[in-house]
C-alpha positions in Angstrom: 1.2 38.9 7.3 -1.0 37.3 4.6 -4.7 37.7 4.7 -7.3 36.0 2.5 -10.0 38.1 4.2 -10.0 41.9 3.8 -9.0 43.8 7.0 -11.8 46.1 8.2 -10.3 49.5 8.9 -12.2 52.5 10.4 -11.0 56.0 9.8 -11.9 58.2 12.8 -10.9 61.8 13.5 -11.9 65.4 14.3 -13.3 67.5 11.4 -10.7 69.2 9.3 -7.9 66.7 10.0 -7.7 65.5 6.4 -9.5 62.2 7.1 -11.3 62.3 3.7 -8.0 63.1 1.9 -6.5 60.0 3.5 -9.5 57.9 2.6 -9.2 59.1 -1.1 -5.5 58.4 -1.1 -6.0 54.8 0.2 -9.0 53.9 -1.9 -8.7 55.9 -5.1 -11.8 55.5 -7.2 -12.5 52.2 -5.6 -15.1 53.6 -3.2 -18.9 54.0 -2.9 -21.3 56.1 -0.9 -24.3 54.5 0.9 -26.4 55.1 4.0 -26.0 53.7 7.4 -28.9 51.2 8.1 -32.1 53.1 8.9 -30.3 56.5 8.9 -30.1 59.1 6.1 -26.5 59.9 6.7 -23.9 59.1 4.1 -21.2 56.4 4.8 -18.2 56.1 2.5 -16.6 52.7 2.0 -13.7 51.8 -0.2 -11.2 49.0 -0.9 -7.5 49.5 -0.5 -4.6 47.3 -1.7 -2.4 47.2 1.4 0.2 44.9 -0.1 0.4 42.1 -2.7 -1.3 39.6 -0.3 -3.5 42.0 1.7 -6.6 44.1 1.0 -8.6 46.3 3.3 -12.2 47.6 3.5 -11.8 51.3 4.6 -14.8 52.9 6.3 -14.7 56.7 6.6 -16.7 57.5 9.8 -18.2 61.0 10.3 -15.9 63.6 11.9 -16.3 63.9 15.7 -14.5 65.8 18.5 -15.3 63.2 21.1 -16.6 59.7 21.5 -19.3 61.1 23.7 -21.9 62.0 21.1 -23.9 65.3 20.9 -25.1 64.8 17.3 -26.4 62.0 15.2 -23.2 61.8 13.2 -21.1 61.4 16.4 -23.6 58.7 17.6 -22.8 56.7 14.5 -19.1 56.6 15.4 -19.8 55.4 18.9 -22.3 52.7 17.9 -19.9 51.4 15.2 -17.0 51.1 17.5 -18.9 49.7 20.5 -20.9 46.9 19.0 -19.0 43.9 17.7 -22.1 42.5 15.9 -22.1 45.7 13.7 -21.2 44.8 10.1 -18.7 47.7 10.1 -17.0 46.8 13.4 -13.3 47.3 12.6 -10.3 45.0 13.0 -8.2 48.2 13.4 -8.9 51.9 13.9 -6.9 54.6 12.3 -7.3 57.9 14.3 -6.4 60.8 12.0 -4.9 63.9 13.8 -3.8 67.2 12.4 -0.2 68.2 13.1 -1.2 71.6 14.4 -4.0 70.4 16.7 -2.5 67.3 18.2 -3.6 68.2 21.7 -7.2 68.5 20.9 -7.1 65.4 18.6 -5.6 63.2 21.2 -8.7 63.4 23.4 -10.6 61.4 20.9 -7.6 59.1 20.4 -7.3 58.4 24.2 -11.0 57.5 24.3 -10.8 55.1 21.4 -7.6 53.5 22.7 -9.4 52.7 25.9 -11.9 50.5 23.9 -8.9 48.1 23.5 -9.3 47.7 19.8 -6.0 47.8 17.8 -5.5 51.5 17.1 -3.0 53.5 15.0 -2.5 57.2 15.3 -1.9 58.9 11.9 -0.7 62.5 12.3 -1.6 64.2 9.0 -0.2 67.3 7.3 3.3 66.5 8.4 4.6 68.4 5.4 3.6 71.6 7.3 5.9 70.9 10.3 8.8 73.1 9.2 6.5 75.9 8.1 4.9 76.0 11.5 8.0 75.4 13.6 6.9 72.0 14.9 9.1 69.1 16.0 8.0 65.7 17.4 10.0 63.0 19.3 8.2 60.2 17.5 9.8 57.2 19.4 8.9 58.7 22.8 5.4 59.6 21.6 4.8 56.0 20.5 6.0 54.7 23.8 3.8 57.2 25.8 0.7 56.5 23.7 1.3 52.7 23.7 0.6 52.4 20.0 2.0 52.9 16.5 2.2 56.5 15.4 2.7 57.4 11.7 3.6 60.9 10.4 2.1 61.4 6.9 0.8 63.9 4.4 -2.3 62.5 2.6 -2.3 65.4 0.2 1.4 64.8 -0.9 1.2 61.0 -0.6 3.9 60.9 2.0 3.9 58.2 4.7 1.1 56.2 3.1 3.2 53.1 2.7 4.2 53.3 6.4 0.5 53.4 7.3 -0.3 50.5 5.1 2.4 48.5 6.8 1.0 49.3 10.2 -2.5 48.3 9.0 -1.3 45.0 7.7 0.4 44.2 11.0 -2.4 45.3 13.2 -2.4 42.1 15.2 0.9 43.1 16.7 -0.4 46.4 18.0 -0.6 47.1 21.7 -4.2 47.1 22.9 -3.6 48.3 26.4 -5.8 51.2 27.6 -4.5 54.7 27.4 -5.5 55.7 30.9 -6.8 54.1 34.1 -9.7 56.5 34.7 -10.9 54.5 37.7 -8.2 55.7 40.1 -8.7 59.3 39.3 -12.5 59.4 39.4 -13.9 56.9 42.0 -11.8 53.8 42.6 -14.6 51.9 44.5 -17.2 52.7 41.9 -15.1 51.4 39.0 -13.9 48.4 40.9 -17.5 47.3 41.4 -18.2 48.0 37.8 -15.3 45.8 36.7 -16.5 43.0 39.0 -20.0 43.0 37.7 -18.9 43.2 34.0 -15.7 41.1 33.8 -16.1 40.2 30.2 -15.9 43.7 28.8 -13.2 46.4 28.8 -13.9 48.8 31.6 -14.2 51.9 29.4 -16.7 50.1 27.0 -18.8 49.3 30.1 -18.6 52.9 31.2 -19.7 54.2 27.8 -22.6 51.7 27.8 -23.8 53.4 31.0 -23.2 57.1 30.0 -23.9 57.1 26.3 -25.6 54.1 24.7 -28.9 52.4 25.0 -28.3 49.7 22.5 -25.1 48.0 23.5 -26.1 44.7 21.9 -23.6 42.4 23.5 -25.2 42.7 26.9 -27.6 39.9 28.1 -30.8 40.7 29.9 -29.3 40.4 33.4 -26.4 42.8 32.4 -28.9 45.3 30.9 -30.8 45.4 34.2 -27.5 46.1 36.1 -26.6 48.8 33.6 -29.9 50.5 34.0 -29.4 50.7 37.8 -26.1 52.6 37.2 -27.8 54.9 34.7 -30.2 56.3 37.3 -27.9 58.7 39.1 -27.6 61.3 36.3 -25.8 63.9 38.4 -23.1 61.5 39.5 -22.5 60.4 35.8 -22.2 64.1 34.7 -19.7 64.7 37.5 -17.6 61.6 36.6 -17.6 62.5 32.9 -16.3 65.9 33.7 -13.6 64.5 35.9 -12.7 62.0 33.1 -12.2 64.8 30.5 -10.0 66.8 32.9 -7.9 63.7 33.7 -7.4 62.8 30.0 -6.2 66.3 29.1 -3.8 66.2 32.1 -2.3 63.0 30.7 -2.2 64.4 27.2 -0.4 67.6 28.4 2.2 65.6 30.3 2.9 63.5 27.2 3.1 66.5 24.8 5.5 68.4 27.1 8.1 65.7 26.4 7.3 64.9 22.7 5.7 67.9 20.9 7.6 71.2 20.5 6.5 74.4 18.7 8.9 77.2 18.0 6.9 80.2 16.8 10.1 82.1 15.8 10.7 79.5 13.1 7.0 79.5 11.9 6.3 81.0 8.5 2.5 81.1 8.7 0.5 83.7 6.7 -2.8 82.7 8.2 -3.2 85.8 10.4 -2.5 88.2 7.5 -5.0 86.4 5.3 -7.7 86.3 8.0 -7.4 90.0 8.6 -8.3 90.6 4.9 -10.8 87.8 4.3 -12.8 88.3 7.5 -12.7 92.1 7.4 -16.0 93.8 8.2 -16.0 95.5 4.8 -13.4 93.8 2.5 -14.5 90.4 3.6 -18.0 90.8 2.1 -16.6 92.5 -1.0 -14.2 89.6 -1.7 -17.0 87.1 -1.1 -19.3 88.8 -3.6 -16.5 88.9 -6.2 -15.9 85.2 -5.7 -19.6 84.5 -6.2 -19.6 86.6 -9.4 -16.6 84.6 -10.7 -18.4 81.3 -10.0 -21.6 82.3 -11.9 -19.7 83.8 -14.8 -17.8 80.6 -15.1 -21.0 78.4 -14.9 -22.2 80.1 -18.1 -18.9 80.9 -20.0 -17.2 77.5 -19.4 -20.2 75.3 -19.8 -21.6 76.8 -23.0 -19.6 74.7 -25.5 -20.0 71.2 -23.9 -23.7 71.9 -23.2 -24.4 72.8 -26.9 -22.5 69.6 -27.9 -24.6 67.4 -25.5 -27.8 69.1 -26.6 -27.1 68.5 -30.3 -25.9 64.9 -29.5 -29.2 63.9 -27.9 -31.3 65.6 -30.6 -29.2 63.7 -33.3 -29.5 60.5 -31.4 -33.3 60.8 -31.2 -33.5 61.4 -34.9 -31.2 58.5 -35.8 -33.2 56.2 -33.5 -36.3 57.0 -35.5 -34.5 56.3 -38.7 -32.9 53.0 -37.6 -35.8 51.5 -35.7 -39.1 50.5 -37.4 -42.1 52.7 -36.7 -44.1 51.6 -33.7 -44.6 52.1 -29.9 -41.1 50.8 -29.0 -39.4 53.2 -31.4 -41.6 56.1 -30.1 -40.8 55.2 -26.5 -37.0 55.3 -27.1 -36.9 58.3 -29.4 -39.6 60.5 -27.9 -39.6 59.4 -24.3 -36.3 58.0 -22.9 -33.7 59.8 -25.0 -35.2 63.4 -24.6 -35.8 62.7 -20.9 -32.2 61.6 -20.2 -30.9 64.4 -22.4 -32.9 66.9 -20.3 -30.6 66.2 -17.3 -27.3 65.2 -18.9 -27.1 68.5 -20.7 -26.6 70.2 -17.3 -23.7 68.1 -16.1 -21.1 70.7 -17.2 -22.8 73.5 -15.2 -23.4 71.3 -12.1 -19.8 70.0 -12.2 -18.4 73.6 -12.4 -20.6 74.6 -9.4 -19.4 71.6 -7.3 -15.8 72.3 -8.5 -15.8 75.8 -7.0 -17.6 74.7 -3.8 -14.9 72.0 -3.4 -12.1 74.5 -3.9 -13.6 76.9 -1.3 -13.9 74.0 1.2 -10.4 72.6 0.5 -8.7 75.9 0.9 -10.4 76.6 4.3 -12.1 79.7 2.9 -15.7 78.3 3.5 -15.2 78.4 7.3 -14.3 82.1 7.0 -17.5 82.7 5.1 -19.4 81.1 7.9 -17.6 83.3 10.5 -18.2 86.4 8.4 -22.0 85.8 8.1 -22.5 85.0 11.8 -23.4 88.5 12.9 -25.9 88.9 10.0 -27.6 85.6 10.8 -28.3 86.5 14.5 -30.5 89.4 13.3 -32.8 87.1 11.5 -33.6 84.7 14.3 -31.0 82.0 13.4 -27.8 80.8 14.9 -24.5 81.4 13.3 -24.4 77.7 12.7 -27.4 78.2 10.4 -25.0 79.5 7.7 -23.6 76.0 7.2 -27.0 74.5 6.1 -27.8 77.6 4.1 -24.5 77.4 2.2 -24.9 73.6 1.8 -28.3 74.3 0.4 -26.7 75.5 -2.8 -25.9 71.9 -3.5 -29.0 70.1 -2.2 -31.6 71.0 0.4 -31.8 67.4 1.8 -28.2 67.2 3.3 -28.5 70.9 4.2 -31.5 70.3 6.3 -29.8 67.3 8.0 -26.8 69.6 8.7 -29.1 71.7 10.9 -28.8 68.9 13.5 -25.7 70.7 14.8 -27.7 73.7 15.9 -28.4 73.3 19.6 -31.5 75.6 20.0 -34.7 74.0 18.8 -36.2 77.3 17.6 -33.1 78.3 15.6 -32.9 74.8 14.2 -36.6 74.7 13.2 -36.3 78.1 11.5 -33.2 77.0 9.6 -35.0 73.8 8.4 -38.0 75.8 7.2 -36.0 78.4 5.2 -33.3 76.3 3.7 -35.4 75.4 0.6 -35.3 79.1 -0.4 -31.6 78.8 -1.2 -30.9 78.0 -4.8 -30.0 74.3 -5.0 -28.3 72.6 -7.9 -31.7 71.1 -9.0 -32.9 74.6 -9.8 -29.8 75.3 -11.9 -31.0 73.4 -15.0 -34.3 75.4 -15.0 -32.5 78.7 -14.5 -29.8 77.9 -17.0 -32.1 77.1 -20.0 -34.6 79.9 -19.3 -31.9 82.5 -18.8 -30.3 81.3 -22.1 -33.7 81.8 -23.8 -34.7 85.3 -22.5 -31.4 87.0 -21.5 -29.1 88.1 -24.4 -25.5 87.0 -24.5 -24.2 90.5 -23.7 -21.3 91.7 -21.5 -21.3 94.6 -19.1 -18.0 96.6 -19.1 -16.7 93.9 -21.5 -16.2 91.5 -18.5 -19.4 90.5 -16.8 -21.8 88.3 -18.7 -25.4 89.5 -18.4 -26.6 85.9 -18.1 -24.1 85.2 -15.3 -25.2 88.3 -13.4 -28.9 87.1 -13.8 -28.0 83.8 -12.3 -26.1 85.5 -9.4 -29.2 87.7 -8.8 -31.4 84.6 -8.5 -29.0 83.1 -5.9 -29.0 86.4 -4.0 -32.8 86.4 -4.2 -33.0 82.9 -2.7 -30.6 83.7 0.1 -32.4 87.0 0.9 -35.8 85.2 0.9 -34.4 82.7 3.4 -33.2 85.5 5.7 -36.5 87.5 5.4 -38.5 84.3 6.1 -36.3 83.6 9.1 -37.0 87.0 10.5 -40.8 86.6 10.1 -40.7 83.1 11.6 -38.6 84.4 14.5 -41.3 87.0 15.3 -44.2 84.6 14.7 -43.0 81.4 16.4 -43.4 81.6 20.2 -40.7 79.1 21.1 -38.2 79.8 23.9 -34.7 78.7 23.0 -31.0 79.6 23.5 -28.0 78.6 21.5 -24.4 79.5 21.0 -22.1 79.6 17.9 -18.7 77.9 17.8 -16.7 77.3 14.6 -13.2 76.0 14.0 -11.0 78.0 11.6 -8.9 75.5 9.7 -5.5 76.5 8.3 -5.4 77.7 4.7 -4.3 75.0 2.3 -3.6 74.7 -1.4 -6.5 72.6 -2.7 -5.7 69.0 -3.5 -6.5 68.2 -7.2 -7.1 64.6 -6.3 -9.6 65.5 -3.5 -11.4 68.0 -5.7 -11.6 65.5 -8.5 -13.1 62.8 -6.3 -15.6 65.4 -4.8 -16.8 66.6 -8.1 -17.1 63.2 -9.6 -18.9 61.8 -6.5 -21.4 64.7 -6.2 -22.1 65.0 -9.9 -22.6 61.3 -10.2 -25.0 61.3 -7.2 -26.9 64.2 -8.7 -27.2 62.7 -12.1 -28.1 59.2 -11.1 -30.4 60.4 -8.3 -32.3 62.7 -10.6 -31.9 60.4 -13.6 -34.0 57.6 -12.0 -36.8 60.0 -11.4 -36.6 61.7 -14.8 -36.4 58.4 -16.6 -39.5 57.1 -14.8 -41.4 60.3 -15.3 -40.3 60.5 -19.0 -41.8 57.1 -19.7 -45.0 57.9 -17.9 -45.3 61.3 -19.8 -44.6 59.6 -23.1 -47.4 57.1 -22.4 -49.8 59.8 -21.4 -48.8 61.9 -24.5 -48.9 59.0 -26.9 -52.3 57.5 -26.0 -55.8 58.7 -25.2 -59.5 58.2 -25.6 -61.5 57.8 -28.8 -60.8 61.3 -29.8 -57.0 60.6 -29.8 -57.5 57.4 -31.9 -59.5 59.4 -34.5 -57.3 62.5 -34.2 -56.1 62.4 -37.9 -59.7 62.1 -39.3 -61.0 64.8 -37.0 -58.1 67.0 -37.9 -58.8 66.6 -41.6 -62.4 67.6 -41.0 -61.3 70.5 -38.9 -59.0 72.1 -41.6 -61.4 71.3 -44.4 -60.3 72.4 -47.8 -57.4 74.6 -46.6 -54.2 73.6 -48.3 -51.2 73.1 -46.1 -47.8 72.0 -47.2 -46.6 68.6 -45.9 -44.3 70.1 -43.2 -47.0 72.4 -41.8 -49.6 69.7 -42.0 -47.4 67.2 -40.0 -46.6 69.8 -37.4 -50.2 70.8 -36.8 -51.4 67.2 -36.8 -48.8 66.3 -34.2 -49.8 69.2 -32.0 -53.5 68.4 -32.4 -52.9 64.7 -31.4 -51.0 65.8 -28.4 -53.9 68.0 -27.3 -56.3 65.0 -27.6 -54.0 62.7 -25.5 -54.4 61.9 -21.8 -51.6 64.4 -21.1 -53.3 67.1 -23.2 -56.6 66.6 -21.4 -54.9 66.9 -18.0 -53.0 70.0 -19.1 -56.1 71.7 -20.5 -57.8 71.1 -17.2 -55.2 73.0 -15.2 -54.6 75.7 -17.8 -57.1 78.2 -16.4 -55.2 78.2 -13.1 -51.8 78.9 -14.6 -52.8 81.1 -17.5 -52.6 84.3 -15.4 -48.9 83.5 -15.0 -48.4 83.4 -18.8 -48.1 79.6 -19.0 -49.8 77.2 -21.3 -50.9 73.7 -20.5 -47.6 72.2 -21.5 -45.7 74.3 -19.0 -48.4 73.4 -16.4 -47.7 69.7 -16.9 -44.0 70.3 -16.4 -44.7 72.3 -13.2 -46.7 69.4 -11.8 -44.2 66.8 -12.9 -41.3 68.8 -11.4 -42.8 68.4 -7.9 -40.9 65.1 -7.8 -37.7 67.1 -8.4 -37.2 70.6 -9.8 -34.8 69.5 -12.6 -37.6 67.3 -14.0 -39.1 70.5 -15.5 -36.7 70.5 -18.4 -36.9 66.7 -19.0 -40.7 67.0 -19.0 -40.7 69.7 -21.7 -38.1 67.7 -23.7 -40.5 64.7 -23.7 -43.6 66.8 -24.5 -42.0 68.7 -27.3 -40.5 65.5 -28.7 -43.9 63.8 -28.8 -45.7 66.9 -30.1 -43.2 67.7 -32.8 -43.0 65.9 -36.1 -40.0 67.9 -37.4 -37.5 65.5 -38.9 -34.6 67.8 -38.3 -32.6 67.1 -35.2 -33.6 70.2 -33.4 -32.4 70.6 -29.8 -34.6 71.1 -26.7 -33.4 74.7 -26.5 -34.3 75.3 -30.1 -37.8 73.7 -29.7 -38.5 75.8 -26.6 -37.4 78.9 -28.5 -39.6 78.0 -31.4 -42.7 77.3 -29.2 -45.5 79.8 -29.9 -48.4 81.2 -27.9 -51.5 79.9 -29.7 -53.4 83.1 -29.1 -50.8 85.7 -30.0 -48.5 83.8 -32.3 -45.5 85.2 -30.4 -42.7 83.1 -28.8 -44.1 81.4 -25.7 -40.9 81.7 -23.8 -40.6 85.5 -24.0 -39.2 87.8 -21.4 -42.3 88.1 -19.2 -43.0 84.4 -19.2 -39.4 83.5 -18.6 -39.1 85.9 -15.7 -42.3 84.6 -14.3 -40.9 81.1 -14.4 -37.6 82.1 -12.8 -39.5 83.8 -9.9 -41.8 80.9 -9.5 -39.0 78.4 -9.2 -37.1 80.8 -6.9 -39.9 80.5 -4.3 -41.7 77.2 -5.0 -41.3 74.1 -2.9 -40.9 71.8 -5.9 -39.3 68.7 -4.2 -41.1 65.8 -2.6 -37.8 64.5 -1.1 -37.3 67.8 0.8 -40.7 67.6 2.3 -40.1 64.0 3.4 -36.8 64.9 5.1 -38.4 67.9 6.9 -41.1 65.6 8.2 -38.3 63.3 9.5 -36.3 66.0 11.1 -39.2 67.8 12.8 -41.2 64.5 13.5 -44.4 66.2 12.4 -46.3 66.8 9.1 -47.3 70.3 10.4 -44.0 71.9 9.3 -43.6 70.4 5.8 -47.2 71.1 5.0 -46.7 74.7 6.1 -43.6 74.9 3.8 -45.5 73.4 0.9 -48.6 75.6 1.0 -46.7 78.7 2.1 -44.0 78.6 -0.5 -46.4 77.5 -3.3 -48.7 80.5 -2.6 -45.7 82.8 -2.4 -44.4 81.4 -5.7 -47.8 81.7 -7.5 -48.4 85.3 -6.5 -44.9 86.6 -7.1 -44.9 84.9 -10.5 -48.3 86.5 -11.2 -47.1 90.0 -10.2 -43.9 89.6 -12.2 -45.8 88.6 -15.4 -48.4 91.3 -14.9 -45.8 94.0 -14.5 -43.7 92.9 -17.5 -46.6 92.4 -20.0 
């Protein structure tokens, strides 16, 4: 067929079926991530070239086990497929199944098929059939399911052309329902339902009664009728249970004739690997060794590109001053925007490496083993085993990690998880940790293998995780909330990681981090530059006042310019603000410049480095293209003359950021998830006080 208008395709499937791999294979880099309207849940959309004359808009819907939603993500799937007025309502649905879990996957397929939307079943990971002793009678399966079935391997790019052909010819697909649920549940009940709602597929009407309150195609009279059916909750639960049993009976009957597994022919190593990786001793040892490898790599691999980026931005700032005429615009570019952007771009290598390792662990299936391994530990600290997922996700960003807590059924366990997730070391802390560790920890190796800097970073991650567990234990004892929950996790098969999937994941997450933080940093850098480059009358007369202050003492030109720039900075609006808060932070070993950076970093932790980059650029008249790291290393304590970022101050800062709630966005999402300002305010004041006193104790002990 030939289409001028792009076909709208929805990818639906259980978690761990390779749905995202298929999405990446179809769309390549021609994809974007946004939010569903009014909901802070990611939606991935991409364009695919189906044929010369046909394109498709591919929507990757959240993974779900059933069309009957129990979480917000699953609710999105149902609402998208039920409402024709929805912008993303598909022309054709591709249900992605896993070759080893076809029975479970077909429950979702059978429900979607009954919506009577053109549907294709794509059975993924077909390259593993021989290894697992699986055979399928494809023609008989197509006939039994009343739809097109495609065997493919998204990772190996097999069967993709067949799928594209089926998508292009979606109008020819059979849209008959999978099963007639009415005869097996209550024939009279469903006959009456069909009579009252003749314009809709029977199963869509049934779902509007059992699941959805906003089926927007109903008129007012129909909504009133629907509400009458909704009243008998016990009957609805009973009928839903019967429906599920009947669907599995039908699926079993079909698979007996079409899907065959011979375990004698299987060559699966999964059991042997699981015995090692989930062992009660060796499992933890291997996990710690993997963490050590990750943090060694973050420092060792990233050093060279980071030094290059740092020098590039320092050079760019100097060249900008040389090329542009003196004035406010030149100062804004060279001392505000360039150092601010450089303060975040420098950490792209480290953040990309972190995301690379996380993506590899997820792709191979190892991350699920970590979750299983940690389950027993989590229960002792008042959290569900499912709390491990948000805590591990928190190493990337606290915001999606807190949202991931929606899968925890017990309110008390979910609330505790939300409150302690910010203790885990997120990627926004990484820039702060990285530059301070580089300043105060020598580049030494222990046993000739382990980098001291990498071990320090690992210790900070362990400190964050331990703090989350200890806080969870305290909250479990303090919060008087009755709650019960259970822990269920799927163990996916081990897979060799797909280079293409890892590449897309690293690029997407690094881009989201850089652009998300970059907007904040750029805005704050401009504000800080203005506050540091302007002031009251004292600032305007700074040079005359400085000359009067130094009197007849003779200074060489370089020293004079440096001291004048520092004096002007102190007289600026920023200097006045910094001096006002200095008494509060001085016991921690910080000067007013660090204080300003602490306040600015409340918008986002990584702003700390960008803020110092801006302040030191404005307050430094050195014509040499010194880097931000060099300027921080050269900064002196005005009272002692010693380096400001010495070991006690550096450790104090590391401890402060390990505990501080320095992220306004996290507070906002906690408010949204708990529907109260009580809990985010408790987080803010509790974590801030903890950060202040632990930083004070650290500095006091080390000085």
